N, C-alpha and C positions, 0 to 999 in steps of 0.2 A: 231140657231135650229128653223127653220120654223118661225110662228107667234108667238110661245109660248116663253116668256123670260125664261131664264135659272132659274132665281130665283124663278120665279112662279111655274114651273115644281118642284123645290126642296119643297117649300112651300106646295104643295098639296100633294106631297109624304108624308112629314112628319107629316102634318095635319091627312092624313089617318092612319099613323102608331100610333100616339098618340092616336085616339080613340079606337082603336084596344088594344093598350096597357093598357088603363084603365079598358077595358072591360075584357081583360084576367088577369089581376091581381084581380079585383072584383072575379073572378072565383076561383082562386087559395086561396084566403082569404075564401071564401064562402066553398070550400072544406074542408079547416081546421076545419072551425066552425062545420061542420058537422061529421067529422071525430074525433074531440077532444069531442065532446058533452058526457058528461057522464064518461070520462076517467080519468079526473084530471091529475096533472101535468103540472105546469106553463111554465115549460122550454120547453115544446114540440112545442112552436112556434118558436124554433131557427131554424129548418130547413128551414123554408120560407127565412130567411136573407141568408142561406148557398145556398137555391136554386138560388139566384139573385146574389151570390157573392158580398154582401154588407156588410160582417163582419167588414171592417176598418170603412167604413161610420157610419153604426150603432153605433160602438162603441164609436165615437166621440160625439153622440147624445143621447144616453143612456146608463145607467150602465150595463142592463142586458136584456137578449130577453124574458121578460115576455109577456103574451098576450096582455096586455094594452099598453106596448111600442111597440111591433110589429105593432099592428093594428094602432097605431097613426104615426109610421115610414111610413107605405105603404098606409095610407088613406090622412093624412093631413098634414104631415110634408112637408113644402114647400121647405126647404133645401135640401130634398132629390129629386133628379131630378127624381127619378123613382116611386114617389108616384102618386096615382091617381090624387090628386089635382094639382100636377105638371104638369102630362101629359095633363089634359084638359086646363090647363092655357096656356102650350105650344101650344095646338091645337089651342085655341083661338087668339094666338099671331100669328101662320102662316096663320090663316083665315083673320085676319085683314090684312094682307098684301096681300091678295087676294080679299081684298073688292071689287075692281073695277070690279071683274069679277065673283064674287060670287053670286049665286041667292040670293034673299032676303030672302025668305023662309028659305034656309039654315042658314043664317046669324042669322036671328030671333030664330031658333031652338038652335044654338050654344048657344047664350045670355042667353037663358031661362035655359038651361041644366047647364051652368056656373053660373048661380045665384043660381039655387036650391042646386047645390052640394057644394057651399060655404054657403049657409045657413045652412048646418049640424050643429048640435052641438056635444058636448062631449058625450051626451046619445045616439046620433045616431052612436058613434063608439065604443061603449060598446060591449063587447062579446055577450051579452043578444039580441043586435038589431042588431047585424052585418048582419046577413043573410038578412035581410030586406032591410039594407043600400046598400047591395052588389046587390040585386035584382033591387034597383031603379037605380043604376049607370048602370047596363047591359042594362035596358031599354031606359035609356037615350042614351046609345051608338048606339042600335039599331036603334032608332028614327032618329038619326043623320046620320048614313049611310044610311037609307032608304030615308031621304029627299035629301040626296047627289044624290043617284041613281036615283030620280026621277025629278030632277031640274038641276043639273049639265050638262052645255052643252058638248057634245060627240066630242070635238074636241081633240087636243093634250093632253089636261088636264086630260081627263079621265082615258087613261092608267096608267098615273101616279098616280091617285087617288087609282085604283085598285091595282097597282103595291105595294105601300105603305100598303094598306089593306092586302094584301096575303104574303107580306114577314114579315110582323110582325105577322100574325096570325098563319104562319108555325113556326116562332121562338117560340111563347108562347105555341103553342101545343107540341113543344119538350120540353120544359121547365115543362109542365103539366105532360108529360110522365117521367120526371125525378124526380118526387116527391118523389117516394120509395128511391131512390138513396140518396137524400138530407135528409130524414128521417132516413135511417141507419147511415149515416156520424154523424148525431147528436144524435144518441143513441135513437130516439124516437120508430124506429121499431128495434128491435135486432136482427131479423133474417128474412129471406125472406118469412116465411111463416105466420108471424102475422098478424092478421087481413087481410089477403089476399083479401078474395072474399069481404068482406065488402069494403075494400079499394078500388079494382078496380070497384065495383059498384057506389061508390062516383064518383070516377074519371070520369066514364061515364057521371054522373049527371052533372059534373062541366064543361063538354065540350058540354051539351046539347046534348048529342048522346045517352042517355039510351035508348029511345024508338026505335030508329033507331036500336041499337044493338040487342034489344029484337026482332025485325021484323026478323033479321039474323039468330039470334041464339036463339030461344024461350026457350029452355030447361035450361039452366044454364049459370052463368058466369064464364069465364075461362079466368084467368089472360094472357095467351099467345093470345086468341081469342080476347080479349079486346085491348091489344098492337097493333095486326095487324089491326084489324079494324080502330083505330085511326091513323095509319100510311098509309095503302094502300088501304082503301075503296074509290075508286075515286068519289062514290056517295055520301059520307059525305062531306058536306061543310066546315068543320074543318080538315079533314084529311090532311096530308103531302101530300099525291099524288093529292087530288083536288088543294090543294093551289099552288103547283108546275105547275099543268097543267093550272091554271088561270095566274100565272104568264108568262109560256112560252106564252100563248095566247096573252097576253098584248105586250110583246117584239115583237112578229110577228105583231102585230097591229102597232106598231111604226116605224118597218120595212117597212112594205109594204103599209099600208094606208096613211103613213104620211111621206114616204121615208127618214126617219132618219136612215141613215146609220151606225151611230156609236153603234148601239145596238147589233153589231156583238159579240163582247167580251161577253156581258152580256148574249147574247143568247147561246154562248159557255158553260157558268157556269151553266145555267139552264139545258141544255142536259147533262152535266156531274153529276148535283143532281138527275135527273131522272135515268140515268144509275146507280147511286148509290143505289136508291130506288129498282130497279130491281133486283140488287145483294143482298141487304139486304132481299129481301122478299124470297129470296131462302135459307136463313139461318135458319136452323131449332133450332137453339139455340140462337135466337135473343134476346129473354127475358133476358137471362143471360147477355147478352151484350149490353143491352138497352142504359145503360149510355154513354158507347164508341160511338154508333149510334148517341144519341142525341148530343154530343160533336161535332162529324161531320156534323151533321145538322147545329147547330148553327155557326159554322166556315165557313159552306159554303155560308150560307145566309149572313154572313159579307163580304166574299169576293165579292159575288155578288151585294152587295150595294154599296160598293167600285167601281165597274166596272160601275153602274150607275151614282156616283158621278163624276167620272172621265170623262164619256162619255157625261152627259146632264148637270151637275151642276156646271162645272168649277173648279174641284179639281185636284191638279196635284197628278201624280201617284206616290205612296211611292215608295222608294229605294228598299224594300223588304217587304213582308209579308207572314206570315206561310201559306202553301198549306194545303187544307183538305188531310187526308190520305186517300189513295185508300181503298175503302170497300172491302176487302177480295182479297187474291190471288186466291182462288176457289170460288165456289158458297156457300161453306158451312162453310167459313172461315172469319170472320170479322177481321181486323185490330183493335188496339186499337187506341184511338184519341190521 
């Protein structure tokens, strides 16, 4: 694959994904802290475990999903590969493999962030101080991506860094949009109207999209409007539409600027996802079928990542894999995932 080794392409792809994963998980935990403040009920943290489908892994480590246990599991439990500390450790290991081609400033920033993260003590993971800790993690991830954008050489390495970043961002946005479903499944929200407007306002803040949304819709927060804003607004850097646009641009960069012809299948996957968004955008009842849409998004991104892995990272094609359902037989009907 041109002058970039396959293992380096995979390292830079997953390094970016782990940065974005840590930041997005910090956002979800921060959302819960804001939503739960003053409401009581320690079992209300169980929905986070359900959101990431970690029930079995969590049950092996902790007896019940209390606030302290869930925070520990997702912040600093190294046996959980999905925890924030595990994600940053994995990012650093991928960066170590890239050290011969990584800018010094980027490596120093990562080591500084890593050391600060692992210097956090139990009090930093308490429910009272969690919001501040999550903010520090988000800022550390911002700095890491910023240094990469300003120092990483824009050869074939660059598109793979951006692909990892936006694949993970799209996946995590779909999970953030699935928060209400996870809360209903675990009994935190007993009906779709409970705390609806407060909840969607907090969700906007968790996506750093509150002020942008208020510019578009200054009068009130509408759940349908918020969901559509976070999915379809191509001017919002964290929307699904924006992420898919960036993914498509990076695939085209690999195909045209670097003559990497193996990207054709991945390009087709992206085009299918963008077509799916167009169908969903015409669905007047999207909010009631949001969980199905999120399932479709996550499965589509998994298949896209498999295409990349087979085309560029040296992985064999699996015998079979589930295909994402077609979104709607008509413009107003969405099939369940």
